[in-house]
N, CA, C, O and the ligand as a Tripos MOL2 file, in Angstrom:
@<TRIPOS>MOLECULE
protein
  285   283    72     0     0
PROTEIN
NO_CHARGES

@<TRIPOS>ATOM
      1 N           7.1720    8.3120  -27.9130 N.3       1 MET1
      2 CA          7.7310    6.9600  -27.9520 C.3       1 MET1
      3 C           6.9600    6.0360  -27.0030 C.2       1 MET1
      4 O           6.2170    6.4860  -26.1300 O.2       1 MET1
      5 N           7.1600    4.7510  -27.2030 N.am      2 ASP2
      6 CA          6.3400    3.7930  -26.4890 C.3       2 ASP2
      7 C           6.8610    3.5020  -25.0860 C.2       2 ASP2
      8 O           8.0630    3.3590  -24.8600 O.2       2 ASP2
      9 N           5.9450    3.4240  -24.1820 N.am      3 LEU3
     10 CA          6.2520    3.0230  -22.8130 C.3       3 LEU3
     11 C           6.1750    1.5080  -22.7080 C.2       3 LEU3
     12 O           5.3320    0.8750  -23.3440 O.2       3 LEU3
     13 N           7.0540    0.9340  -21.9050 N.am      4 TYR4
     14 CA          6.9860   -0.5000  -21.6420 C.3       4 TYR4
     15 C           6.9370   -0.6900  -20.1430 C.2       4 TYR4
     16 O           7.5480    0.0660  -19.3870 O.2       4 TYR4
     17 N           6.2060   -1.7030  -19.7220 N.am      5 ALA5
     18 CA          6.0940   -1.9610  -18.2920 C.3       5 ALA5
     19 C           6.5970   -3.3600  -17.9730 C.2       5 ALA5
     20 O           6.4210   -4.2890  -18.7610 O.2       5 ALA5
     21 N           7.2210   -3.5000  -16.8130 N.am      6 CYS6
     22 CA          7.6960   -4.7910  -16.3530 C.3       6 CYS6
     23 C           6.5020   -5.5760  -15.8110 C.2       6 CYS6
     24 O           5.7430   -5.0970  -14.9680 O.2       6 CYS6
     25 N           6.3660   -6.7880  -16.3210 N.am      7 ASP7
     26 CA          5.2240   -7.6080  -15.9350 C.3       7 ASP7
     27 C           5.3720   -8.1030  -14.4850 C.2       7 ASP7
     28 O           4.3860   -8.4740  -13.8490 O.2       7 ASP7
     29 N           6.5930   -8.1060  -13.9780 N.am      8 LEU8
     30 CA          6.8330   -8.6820  -12.6630 C.3       8 LEU8
     31 C           6.6830   -7.6590  -11.5340 C.2       8 LEU8
     32 O           6.1240   -7.9710  -10.4820 O.2       8 LEU8
     33 N           7.1880   -6.4210  -11.7530 N.am      9 CYS9
     34 CA          7.1850   -5.4870  -10.6240 C.3       9 CYS9
     35 C           6.4280   -4.1990  -10.9410 C.2       9 CYS9
     36 O           6.1910   -3.3870  -10.0460 O.2       9 CYS9
     37 N           6.0470   -4.0030  -12.2020 N.am     10 GLY10
     38 CA          5.2870   -2.8080  -12.5340 C.3      10 GLY10
     39 C           6.1390   -1.6040  -12.8690 C.2      10 GLY10
     40 O           5.6150   -0.5060  -13.0510 O.2      10 GLY10
     41 N           7.4640   -1.7960  -12.9550 N.am     11 TYR11
     42 CA          8.3500   -0.6940  -13.3610 C.3      11 TYR11
     43 C           8.0350   -0.2930  -14.7900 C.2      11 TYR11
     44 O           7.7690   -1.1420  -15.6420 O.2      11 TYR11
     45 N           8.0680    1.0180  -15.0480 N.am     12 TYR12
     46 CA          7.8250    1.5170  -16.4040 C.3      12 TYR12
     47 C           9.1450    1.9370  -17.0170 C.2      12 TYR12
     48 O           9.9160    2.6730  -16.4010 O.2      12 TYR12
     49 N           9.4060    1.4750  -18.2150 N.am     13 TYR13
     50 CA         10.5340    2.0400  -18.9570 C.3      13 TYR13
     51 C          10.0110    3.1500  -19.8480 C.2      13 TYR13
     52 O           9.2080    2.9120  -20.7500 O.2      13 TYR13
     53 N          10.4690    4.3590  -19.5900 N.am     14 ASP14
     54 CA         10.0540    5.5080  -20.3890 C.3      14 ASP14
     55 C          11.2580    5.9890  -21.2100 C.2      14 ASP14
     56 O          12.2230    6.5140  -20.6540 O.2      14 ASP14
     57 N          11.1930    5.8060  -22.5470 N.am     15 PRO15
     58 CA         12.3310    6.1660  -23.4080 C.3      15 PRO15
     59 C          12.7440    7.6120  -23.2460 C.2      15 PRO15
     60 O          13.9050    7.9560  -23.4680 O.2      15 PRO15
     61 N          11.8150    8.4520  -22.8650 N.am     16 GLU16
     62 CA         12.1180    9.8720  -22.7010 C.3      16 GLU16
     63 C          13.1690   10.0870  -21.6130 C.2      16 GLU16
     64 O          13.9710   11.0180  -21.6940 O.2      16 GLU16
     65 N          13.1610    9.2270  -20.5990 N.am     17 TYR17
     66 CA         14.0810    9.3830  -19.4870 C.3      17 TYR17
     67 C          15.2130    8.3570  -19.4920 C.2      17 TYR17
     68 O          16.2100    8.5270  -18.7910 O.2      17 TYR17
     69 N          15.0580    7.2840  -20.2870 N.am     18 GLY18
     70 CA         16.0770    6.2420  -20.2770 C.3      18 GLY18
     71 C          16.1260    5.5510  -18.9240 C.2      18 GLY18
     72 O          15.1310    5.4940  -18.2010 O.2      18 GLY18
     73 N          17.2880    5.0320  -18.5980 N.am     19 ASP19
     74 CA         17.4390    4.3060  -17.3520 C.3      19 ASP19
     75 C          18.8090    4.6250  -16.7780 C.2      19 ASP19
     76 O          19.8060    3.9830  -17.1080 O.2      19 ASP19
     77 N          18.8360    5.6280  -15.9150 N.am     20 GLU20
     78 CA         20.0850    6.1240  -15.3510 C.3      20 GLU20
     79 C          20.8860    5.0110  -14.6710 C.2      20 GLU20
     80 O          22.1080    4.9300  -14.7980 O.2      20 GLU20
     81 N          20.1760    4.1770  -13.9630 N.am     21 GLU21
     82 CA         20.8170    3.1380  -13.1800 C.3      21 GLU21
     83 C          21.6390    2.1770  -14.0530 C.2      21 GLU21
     84 O          22.6940    1.6940  -13.6410 O.2      21 GLU21
     85 N          21.1390    1.9160  -15.2510 N.am     22 ASN22
     86 CA         21.8300    1.0150  -16.1660 C.3      22 ASN22
     87 C          22.5630    1.7740  -17.2770 C.2      22 ASN22
     88 O          22.9490    1.1950  -18.2920 O.2      22 ASN22
     89 N          22.7450    3.0660  -17.0630 N.am     23 HIS23
     90 CA         23.4810    3.9170  -18.0100 C.3      23 HIS23
     91 C          22.8600    3.9350  -19.4000 C.2      23 HIS23
     92 O          23.5650    3.9470  -20.4090 O.2      23 HIS23
     93 N          21.5430    3.9370  -19.4370 N.am     24 ILE24
     94 CA         20.8200    4.0760  -20.6880 C.3      24 ILE24
     95 C          20.4870    5.5630  -20.8680 C.2      24 ILE24
     96 O          19.8420    6.1730  -20.0140 O.2      24 ILE24
     97 N          20.9330    6.1280  -21.9810 N.am     25 GLN25
     98 CA         20.7230    7.5490  -22.2010 C.3      25 GLN25
     99 C          19.2540    7.8860  -22.4620 C.2      25 GLN25
    100 O          18.4780    7.0720  -22.9620 O.2      25 GLN25
    101 N          18.9150    9.1180  -22.1030 N.am     26 ARG26
    102 CA         17.5800    9.6340  -22.4190 C.3      26 ARG26
    103 C          17.3080    9.5010  -23.9180 C.2      26 ARG26
    104 O          18.2050    9.7080  -24.7360 O.2      26 ARG26
    105 N          16.0880    9.1600  -24.2700 N.am     27 GLY27
    106 CA         15.7110    9.0970  -25.6720 C.3      27 GLY27
    107 C          16.0000    7.7460  -26.3080 C.2      27 GLY27
    108 O          15.8770    7.6080  -27.5250 O.2      27 GLY27
    109 N          16.3800    6.7520  -25.5240 N.am     28 THR28
    110 CA         16.6420    5.4200  -26.0680 C.3      28 THR28
    111 C          15.3460    4.6130  -26.1080 C.2      28 THR28
    112 O          14.7760    4.3070  -25.0600 O.2      28 THR28
    113 N          14.8730    4.2640  -27.3110 N.am     29 PRO29
    114 CA         13.6420    3.4640  -27.3770 C.3      29 PRO29
    115 C          13.8570    2.0590  -26.8090 C.2      29 PRO29
    116 O          14.9780    1.5510  -26.7900 O.2      29 PRO29
    117 N          12.7880    1.4540  -26.3560 N.am     30 PHE30
    118 CA         12.9100    0.1380  -25.7090 C.3      30 PHE30
    119 C          13.6110   -0.8800  -26.5960 C.2      30 PHE30
    120 O          14.4200   -1.6710  -26.1120 O.2      30 PHE30
    121 N          13.3070   -0.8670  -27.8920 N.am     31 ASP31
    122 CA         13.9060   -1.8900  -28.7700 C.3      31 ASP31
    123 C          15.3760   -1.6040  -29.1010 C.2      31 ASP31
    124 O          16.0360   -2.4030  -29.7650 O.2      31 ASP31
    125 N          15.8740   -0.4690  -28.6350 N.am     32 LYS32
    126 CA         17.2930   -0.1750  -28.8090 C.3      32 LYS32
    127 C          18.0910   -0.4570  -27.5450 C.2      32 LYS32
    128 O          19.3040   -0.2520  -27.5140 O.2      32 LYS32
    129 N          17.4180   -0.9230  -26.5130 N.am     33 LEU33
    130 CA         18.1410   -1.2960  -25.2940 C.3      33 LEU33
    131 C          19.0040   -2.5160  -25.5710 C.2      33 LEU33
    132 O          18.6410   -3.3570  -26.3920 O.2      33 LEU33
    133 N          20.1530   -2.6230  -24.8880 N.am     34 PRO34
    134 CA         20.9950   -3.7940  -25.0960 C.3      34 PRO34
    135 C          20.2430   -5.0670  -24.7490 C.2      34 PRO34
    136 O          19.3930   -5.0560  -23.8590 O.2      34 PRO34
    137 N          20.5430   -6.1780  -25.4440 N.am     35 PRO35
    138 CA         19.8070   -7.4340  -25.2210 C.3      35 PRO35
    139 C          19.9410   -7.9370  -23.7920 C.2      35 PRO35
    140 O          19.0870   -8.6810  -23.3090 O.2      35 PRO35
    141 N          21.0000   -7.5350  -23.1230 N.am     36 ASP36
    142 CA         21.1900   -8.0240  -21.7550 C.3      36 ASP36
    143 C          20.6600   -7.0250  -20.7090 C.2      36 ASP36
    144 O          20.9020   -7.1760  -19.5110 O.2      36 ASP36
    145 N          19.9430   -6.0150  -21.1850 N.am     37 TRP37
    146 CA         19.3590   -5.0620  -20.2540 C.3      37 TRP37
    147 C          18.3240   -5.7500  -19.3920 C.2      37 TRP37
    148 O          17.5580   -6.5800  -19.8810 O.2      37 TRP37
    149 N          18.2930   -5.4160  -18.1210 N.am     38 VAL38
    150 CA         17.2850   -5.9900  -17.2240 C.3      38 VAL38
    151 C          16.5850   -4.8610  -16.4620 C.2      38 VAL38
    152 O          17.0840   -3.7400  -16.3610 O.2      38 VAL38
    153 N          15.4290   -5.1990  -15.9400 N.am     39 CYS39
    154 CA         14.6580   -4.2530  -15.1540 C.3      39 CYS39
    155 C          15.4870   -3.7550  -13.9650 C.2      39 CYS39
    156 O          16.0160   -4.5600  -13.1980 O.2      39 CYS39
    157 N          15.5990   -2.4480  -13.8120 N.am     40 PRO40
    158 CA         16.3820   -1.9020  -12.6980 C.3      40 PRO40
    159 C          15.7620   -2.2030  -11.3310 C.2      40 PRO40
    160 O          16.4430   -2.1250  -10.3090 O.2      40 PRO40
    161 N          14.5100   -2.5360  -11.3140 N.am     41 GLU41
    162 CA         13.8350   -2.8000  -10.0410 C.3      41 GLU41
    163 C          13.9420   -4.2610   -9.6230 C.2      41 GLU41
    164 O          14.1720   -4.5510   -8.4490 O.2      41 GLU41
    165 N          13.7780   -5.1900  -10.5750 N.am     42 CYS42
    166 CA         13.6830   -6.5960  -10.1710 C.3      42 CYS42
    167 C          14.5350   -7.5230  -11.0310 C.2      42 CYS42
    168 O          14.4540   -8.7440  -10.8910 O.2      42 CYS42
    169 N          15.3540   -6.9560  -11.9230 N.am     43 ASP43
    170 CA         16.2590   -7.7450  -12.7550 C.3      43 ASP43
    171 C          15.5510   -8.6570  -13.7430 C.2      43 ASP43
    172 O          16.1470   -9.6240  -14.2190 O.2      43 ASP43
    173 N          14.3090   -8.3750  -14.0590 N.am     44 ALA44
    174 CA         13.6210   -9.1630  -15.0780 C.3      44 ALA44
    175 C          14.2070   -8.8450  -16.4570 C.2      44 ALA44
    176 O          14.6330   -7.7170  -16.7070 O.2      44 ALA44
    177 N          14.2270   -9.8230  -17.3340 N.am     45 SER45
    178 CA         14.7690   -9.5980  -18.6730 C.3      45 SER45
    179 C          13.7600   -8.8280  -19.5290 C.2      45 SER45
    180 O          12.6050   -8.6600  -19.1380 O.2      45 SER45
    181 N          14.2020   -8.3690  -20.6850 N.am     46 LYS46
    182 CA         13.3300   -7.5980  -21.5730 C.3      46 LYS46
    183 C          12.0850   -8.3890  -21.9730 C.2      46 LYS46
    184 O          11.0380   -7.8150  -22.2740 O.2      46 LYS46
    185 N          12.2180   -9.7130  -21.9710 N.am     47 ASP47
    186 CA         11.0920  -10.5750  -22.3500 C.3      47 ASP47
    187 C           9.8920  -10.3880  -21.4270 C.2      47 ASP47
    188 O           8.7510  -10.6420  -21.8110 O.2      47 ASP47
    189 N          10.1700   -9.9390  -20.2020 N.am     48 GLU48
    190 CA          9.0860   -9.7920  -19.2350 C.3      48 GLU48
    191 C           8.3410   -8.4680  -19.4120 C.2      48 GLU48
    192 O           7.3540   -8.2180  -18.7200 O.2      48 GLU48
    193 N           8.7980   -7.6260  -20.3230 N.am     49 PHE49
    194 CA          8.1860   -6.3270  -20.5050 C.3      49 PHE49
    195 C           7.1150   -6.3740  -21.5750 C.2      49 PHE49
    196 O           7.2260   -7.1170  -22.5510 O.2      49 PHE49
    197 N           6.0890   -5.5830  -21.3850 N.am     50 TYR50
    198 CA          5.0530   -5.4870  -22.4160 C.3      50 TYR50
    199 C           4.7970   -4.0180  -22.7180 C.2      50 TYR50
    200 O           5.0200   -3.1410  -21.8830 O.2      50 TYR50
    201 N           4.3270   -3.7800  -23.9170 N.am     51 LYS51
    202 CA          4.0940   -2.4280  -24.3840 C.3      51 LYS51
    203 C           2.8150   -1.8620  -23.7790 C.2      51 LYS51
    204 O           1.8290   -2.5750  -23.5960 O.2      51 LYS51
    205 N           2.8510   -0.5860  -23.4780 N.am     52 LEU52
    206 CA          1.7170   -0.0070  -22.7360 C.3      52 LEU52
    207 C           0.6940    0.7590  -23.5810 C.2      52 LEU52
    208 O          -0.3560    1.1650  -23.0830 O.2      52 LEU52
    209 N           1.0130    0.9490  -24.8460 N.am     53 ASP53
    210 CA          0.1620    1.7570  -25.7270 C.3      53 ASP53
    211 C          -1.3310    1.7340  -25.4580 C.2      53 ASP53
    212 O          -1.9360    2.7450  -25.0990 O.2      53 ASP53
    213 N          -1.9100    0.5530  -25.6390 N.am     54 ASP54
    214 CA         -3.3660    0.4290  -25.5900 C.3      54 ASP54
    215 C          -3.8690    0.8000  -24.2010 C.2      54 ASP54
    216 O          -4.9010    1.4530  -24.0500 O.2      54 ASP54
    217 N          -3.1260    0.3740  -23.2000 N.am     55 GLU55
    218 CA         -3.5840    0.6330  -21.8540 C.3      55 GLU55
    219 C          -3.5310    2.1260  -21.5260 C.2      55 GLU55
    220 O          -4.3670    2.6400  -20.7840 O.2      55 GLU55
    221 N          -2.5260    2.8180  -22.0960 N.am     56 LEU56
    222 CA         -2.4390    4.2550  -21.8520 C.3      56 LEU56
    223 C          -3.6770    4.9600  -22.4180 C.2      56 LEU56
    224 O          -4.2220    5.8740  -21.7990 O.2      56 LEU56
    225 N          -4.1090    4.5200  -23.5980 N.am     57 ASP57
    226 CA         -5.3230    5.0990  -24.1640 C.3      57 ASP57
    227 C          -6.4880    4.9120  -23.1950 C.2      57 ASP57
    228 O          -7.3110    5.8040  -22.9890 O.2      57 ASP57
    229 N          -6.5220    3.7370  -22.6220 N.am     58 THR58
    230 CA         -7.5740    3.4460  -21.6740 C.3      58 THR58
    231 C          -7.4840    4.3810  -20.4650 C.2      58 THR58
    232 O          -8.4860    4.9090  -19.9830 O.2      58 THR58
    233 N          -6.2490    4.5670  -19.9950 N.am     59 PHE59
    234 CA         -6.0510    5.4520  -18.8490 C.3      59 PHE59
    235 C          -6.5160    6.8680  -19.1710 C.2      59 PHE59
    236 O          -7.1800    7.5110  -18.3590 O.2      59 PHE59
    237 N          -6.1610    7.3510  -20.3650 N.am     60 ASP60
    238 CA         -6.5650    8.6930  -20.7680 C.3      60 ASP60
    239 C          -8.0780    8.8190  -20.7470 C.2      60 ASP60
    240 O          -8.6280    9.7810  -20.2130 O.2      60 ASP60
    241 N          -8.7290    7.8520  -21.3240 N.am     61 ALA61
    242 CA        -10.1850    7.8710  -21.3590 C.3      61 ALA61
    243 C         -10.7440    7.8530  -19.9410 C.2      61 ALA61
    244 O         -11.7300    8.5230  -19.6340 O.2      61 ALA61
    245 N         -10.1010    7.0850  -19.0990 N.am     62 TYR62
    246 CA        -10.5490    6.9870  -17.7230 C.3      62 TYR62
    247 C         -10.3890    8.3420  -17.0280 C.2      62 TYR62
    248 O         -11.2920    8.7850  -16.3180 O.2      62 TYR62
    249 N          -9.2390    9.0010  -17.2310 N.am     63 ASP63
    250 CA         -8.9990   10.2950  -16.6090 C.3      63 ASP63
    251 C         -10.0530   11.3140  -17.0440 C.2      63 ASP63
    252 O         -10.5740   12.0780  -16.2310 O.2      63 ASP63
    253 N         -10.3550   11.3050  -18.3490 N.am     64 LEU64
    254 CA        -11.3430   12.2550  -18.8660 C.3      64 LEU64
    255 C         -12.6910   12.0470  -18.2090 C.2      64 LEU64
    256 O         -13.3370   12.9980  -17.7690 O.2      64 LEU64
    257 N         -13.1120   10.7820  -18.1470 N.am     65 SER65
    258 CA        -14.4310   10.5440  -17.5730 C.3      65 SER65
    259 C         -14.4200   10.8730  -16.0840 C.2      65 SER65
    260 O         -15.4310   11.2980  -15.5250 O.2      65 SER65
    261 N         -13.2710   10.6720  -15.4530 N.am     66 LEU66
    262 CA        -13.1670   10.9980  -14.0380 C.3      66 LEU66
    263 C         -13.3010   12.5110  -13.8230 C.2      66 LEU66
    264 O         -13.9800   12.9630  -12.9010 O.2      66 LEU66
    265 N         -12.6380   13.2810  -14.6970 N.am     67 GLU67
    266 CA        -12.7460   14.7290  -14.5800 C.3      67 GLU67
    267 C         -14.1950   15.2040  -14.7620 C.2      67 GLU67
    268 O         -14.6860   16.0810  -14.0510 O.2      67 GLU67
    269 N         -14.8430   14.5890  -15.7390 N.am     68 GLU68
    270 CA        -16.2390   14.9580  -15.9540 C.3      68 GLU68
    271 C         -17.0690   14.6410  -14.7210 C.2      68 GLU68
    272 O         -17.9530   15.3980  -14.3200 O.2      68 GLU68
    273 N         -16.7530   13.5050  -14.1400 N.am     69 TYR69
    274 CA        -17.4730   13.0570  -12.9580 C.3      69 TYR69
    275 C         -17.2760   14.0680  -11.8060 C.2      69 TYR69
    276 O         -18.2140   14.3850  -11.0740 O.2      69 TYR69
    277 N         -16.0460   14.5570  -11.6690 N.am     70 LEU70
    278 CA        -15.7320   15.4780  -10.5730 C.3      70 LEU70
    279 C         -16.4110   16.8400  -10.7390 C.2      70 LEU70
    280 O         -16.7340   17.5170   -9.7630 O.2      70 LEU70
    281 N         -16.6110   17.2090  -11.9740 N.am     71 ASP71
    282 CA        -17.2860   18.4940  -12.2230 C.3      71 ASP71
    283 C         -18.7290   18.3720  -11.7810 C.2      71 ASP71
    284 O         -19.4930   19.3310  -11.8940 O.2      71 ASP71
    285 ZN         10.7160   -5.3760  -12.8880 Zn       72 ZN72
@<TRIPOS>BOND
     1     1     2 1
     2     2     3 1
     3     3     4 2
     4     3     5 am
     5     5     6 1
     6     6     7 1
     7     7     8 2
     8     7     9 am
     9     9    10 1
    10    10    11 1
    11    11    12 2
    12    11    13 am
    13    13    14 1
    14    14    15 1
    15    15    16 2
    16    15    17 am
    17    17    18 1
    18    18    19 1
    19    19    20 2
    20    19    21 am
    21    21    22 1
    22    22    23 1
    23    23    24 2
    24    23    25 am
    25    25    26 1
    26    26    27 1
    27    27    28 2
    28    27    29 am
    29    29    30 1
    30    30    31 1
    31    31    32 2
    32    31    33 am
    33    33    34 1
    34    34    35 1
    35    35    36 2
    36    35    37 am
    37    37    38 1
    38    38    39 1
    39    39    40 2
    40    39    41 am
    41    41    42 1
    42    42    43 1
    43    43    44 2
    44    43    45 am
    45    45    46 1
    46    46    47 1
    47    47    48 2
    48    47    49 am
    49    49    50 1
    50    50    51 1
    51    51    52 2
    52    51    53 am
    53    53    54 1
    54    54    55 1
    55    55    56 2
    56    55    57 am
    57    57    58 1
    58    58    59 1
    59    59    60 2
    60    59    61 am
    61    61    62 1
    62    62    63 1
    63    63    64 2
    64    63    65 am
    65    65    66 1
    66    66    67 1
    67    67    68 2
    68    67    69 am
    69    69    70 1
    70    70    71 1
    71    71    72 2
    72    71    73 am
    73    73    74 1
    74    74    75 1
    75    75    76 2
    76    75    77 am
    77    77    78 1
    78    78    79 1
    79    79    80 2
    80    79    81 am
    81    81    82 1
    82    82    83 1
    83    83    84 2
    84    83    85 am
    85    85    86 1
    86    86    87 1
    87    87    88 2
    88    87    89 am
    89    89    90 1
    90    90    91 1
    91    91    92 2
    92    91    93 am
    93    93    94 1
    94    94    95 1
    95    95    96 2
    96    95    97 am
    97    97    98 1
    98    98    99 1
    99    99   100 2
   100    99   101 am
   101   101   102 1
   102   102   103 1
   103   103   104 2
   104   103   105 am
   105   105   106 1
   106   106   107 1
   107   107   108 2
   108   107   109 am
   109   109   110 1
   110   110   111 1
   111   111   112 2
   112   111   113 am
   113   113   114 1
   114   114   115 1
   115   115   116 2
   116   115   117 am
   117   117   118 1
   118   118   119 1
   119   119   120 2
   120   119   121 am
   121   121   122 1
   122   122   123 1
   123   123   124 2
   124   123   125 am
   125   125   126 1
   126   126   127 1
   127   127   128 2
   128   127   129 am
   129   129   130 1
   130   130   131 1
   131   131   132 2
   132   131   133 am
   133   133   134 1
   134   134   135 1
   135   135   136 2
   136   135   137 am
   137   137   138 1
   138   138   139 1
   139   139   140 2
   140   139   141 am
   141   141   142 1
   142   142   143 1
   143   143   144 2
   144   143   145 am
   145   145   146 1
   146   146   147 1
   147   147   148 2
   148   147   149 am
   149   149   150 1
   150   150   151 1
   151   151   152 2
   152   151   153 am
   153   153   154 1
   154   154   155 1
   155   155   156 2
   156   155   157 am
   157   157   158 1
   158   158   159 1
   159   159   160 2
   160   159   161 am
   161   161   162 1
   162   162   163 1
   163   163   164 2
   164   163   165 am
   165   165   166 1
   166   166   167 1
   167   167   168 2
   168   167   169 am
   169   169   170 1
   170   170   171 1
   171   171   172 2
   172   171   173 am
   173   173   174 1
   174   174   175 1
   175   175   176 2
   176   175   177 am
   177   177   178 1
   178   178   179 1
   179   179   180 2
   180   179   181 am
   181   181   182 1
   182   182   183 1
   183   183   184 2
   184   183   185 am
   185   185   186 1
   186   186   187 1
   187   187   188 2
   188   187   189 am
   189   189   190 1
   190   190   191 1
   191   191   192 2
   192   191   193 am
   193   193   194 1
   194   194   195 1
   195   195   196 2
   196   195   197 am
   197   197   198 1
   198   198   199 1
   199   199   200 2
   200   199   201 am
   201   201   202 1
   202   202   203 1
   203   203   204 2
   204   203   205 am
   205   205   206 1
   206   206   207 1
   207   207   208 2
   208   207   209 am
   209   209   210 1
   210   210   211 1
   211   211   212 2
   212   211   213 am
   213   213   214 1
   214   214   215 1
   215   215   216 2
   216   215   217 am
   217   217   218 1
   218   218   219 1
   219   219   220 2
   220   219   221 am
   221   221   222 1
   222   222   223 1
   223   223   224 2
   224   223   225 am
   225   225   226 1
   226   226   227 1
   227   227   228 2
   228   227   229 am
   229   229   230 1
   230   230   231 1
   231   231   232 2
   232   231   233 am
   233   233   234 1
   234   234   235 1
   235   235   236 2
   236   235   237 am
   237   237   238 1
   238   238   239 1
   239   239   240 2
   240   239   241 am
   241   241   242 1
   242   242   243 1
   243   243   244 2
   244   243   245 am
   245   245   246 1
   246   246   247 1
   247   247   248 2
   248   247   249 am
   249   249   250 1
   250   250   251 1
   251   251   252 2
   252   251   253 am
   253   253   254 1
   254   254   255 1
   255   255   256 2
   256   255   257 am
   257   257   258 1
   258   258   259 1
   259   259   260 2
   260   259   261 am
   261   261   262 1
   262   262   263 1
   263   263   264 2
   264   263   265 am
   265   265   266 1
   266   266   267 1
   267   267   268 2
   268   267   269 am
   269   269   270 1
   270   270   271 1
   271   271   272 2
   272   271   273 am
   273   273   274 1
   274   274   275 1
   275   275   276 2
   276   275   277 am
   277   277   278 1
   278   278   279 1
   279   279   280 2
   280   279   281 am
   281   281   282 1
   282   282   283 1
   283   283   284 2
@<TRIPOS>SUBSTRUCTURE
     1 MET1         2 RESIDUE 1 A MET
     2 ASP2         6 RESIDUE 1 A ASP
     3 LEU3        10 RESIDUE 1 A LEU
     4 TYR4        14 RESIDUE 1 A TYR
     5 ALA5        18 RESIDUE 1 A ALA
     6 CYS6        22 RESIDUE 1 A CYS
     7 ASP7        26 RESIDUE 1 A ASP
     8 LEU8        30 RESIDUE 1 A LEU
     9 CYS9        34 RESIDUE 1 A CYS
    10 GLY10       38 RESIDUE 1 A GLY
    11 TYR11       42 RESIDUE 1 A TYR
    12 TYR12       46 RESIDUE 1 A TYR
    13 TYR13       50 RESIDUE 1 A TYR
    14 ASP14       54 RESIDUE 1 A ASP
    15 PRO15       58 RESIDUE 1 A PRO
    16 GLU16       62 RESIDUE 1 A GLU
    17 TYR17       66 RESIDUE 1 A TYR
    18 GLY18       70 RESIDUE 1 A GLY
    19 ASP19       74 RESIDUE 1 A ASP
    20 GLU20       78 RESIDUE 1 A GLU
    21 GLU21       82 RESIDUE 1 A GLU
    22 ASN22       86 RESIDUE 1 A ASN
    23 HIS23       90 RESIDUE 1 A HIS
    24 ILE24       94 RESIDUE 1 A ILE
    25 GLN25       98 RESIDUE 1 A GLN
    26 ARG26      102 RESIDUE 1 A ARG
    27 GLY27      106 RESIDUE 1 A GLY
    28 THR28      110 RESIDUE 1 A THR
    29 PRO29      114 RESIDUE 1 A PRO
    30 PHE30      118 RESIDUE 1 A PHE
    31 ASP31      122 RESIDUE 1 A ASP
    32 LYS32      126 RESIDUE 1 A LYS
    33 LEU33      130 RESIDUE 1 A LEU
    34 PRO34      134 RESIDUE 1 A PRO
    35 PRO35      138 RESIDUE 1 A PRO
    36 ASP36      142 RESIDUE 1 A ASP
    37 TRP37      146 RESIDUE 1 A TRP
    38 VAL38      150 RESIDUE 1 A VAL
    39 CYS39      154 RESIDUE 1 A CYS
    40 PRO40      158 RESIDUE 1 A PRO
    41 GLU41      162 RESIDUE 1 A GLU
    42 CYS42      166 RESIDUE 1 A CYS
    43 ASP43      170 RESIDUE 1 A ASP
    44 ALA44      174 RESIDUE 1 A ALA
    45 SER45      178 RESIDUE 1 A SER
    46 LYS46      182 RESIDUE 1 A LYS
    47 ASP47      186 RESIDUE 1 A ASP
    48 GLU48      190 RESIDUE 1 A GLU
    49 PHE49      194 RESIDUE 1 A PHE
    50 TYR50      198 RESIDUE 1 A TYR
    51 LYS51      202 RESIDUE 1 A LYS
    52 LEU52      206 RESIDUE 1 A LEU
    53 ASP53      210 RESIDUE 1 A ASP
    54 ASP54      214 RESIDUE 1 A ASP
    55 GLU55      218 RESIDUE 1 A GLU
    56 LEU56      222 RESIDUE 1 A LEU
    57 ASP57      226 RESIDUE 1 A ASP
    58 THR58      230 RESIDUE 1 A THR
    59 PHE59      234 RESIDUE 1 A PHE
    60 ASP60      238 RESIDUE 1 A ASP
    61 ALA61      242 RESIDUE 1 A ALA
    62 TYR62      246 RESIDUE 1 A TYR
    63 ASP63      250 RESIDUE 1 A ASP
    64 LEU64      254 RESIDUE 1 A LEU
    65 SER65      258 RESIDUE 1 A SER
    66 LEU66      262 RESIDUE 1 A LEU
    67 GLU67      266 RESIDUE 1 A GLU
    68 GLU68      270 RESIDUE 1 A GLU
    69 TYR69      274 RESIDUE 1 A TYR
    70 LEU70      278 RESIDUE 1 A LEU
    71 ASP71      282 RESIDUE 1 A ASP
    72 ZN72       285 GROUP 0 **** ****
């Protein structure tokens, strides 16, 4: 499932873990969060969140090249 990050504080919403603080059950995708859900860290609205997909791919690629570098 897709990770979303808060643009204001850098908090990650991971559907796999949900959001205990706001009583969001594990396995709840970001688009199934209640409309009034806010960032548990800084109270930003869902509008402030962006999807992390593309960046994660970048991170993976970065990790791989880093491992190669370390070898
Ligand atoms: Zn936030």
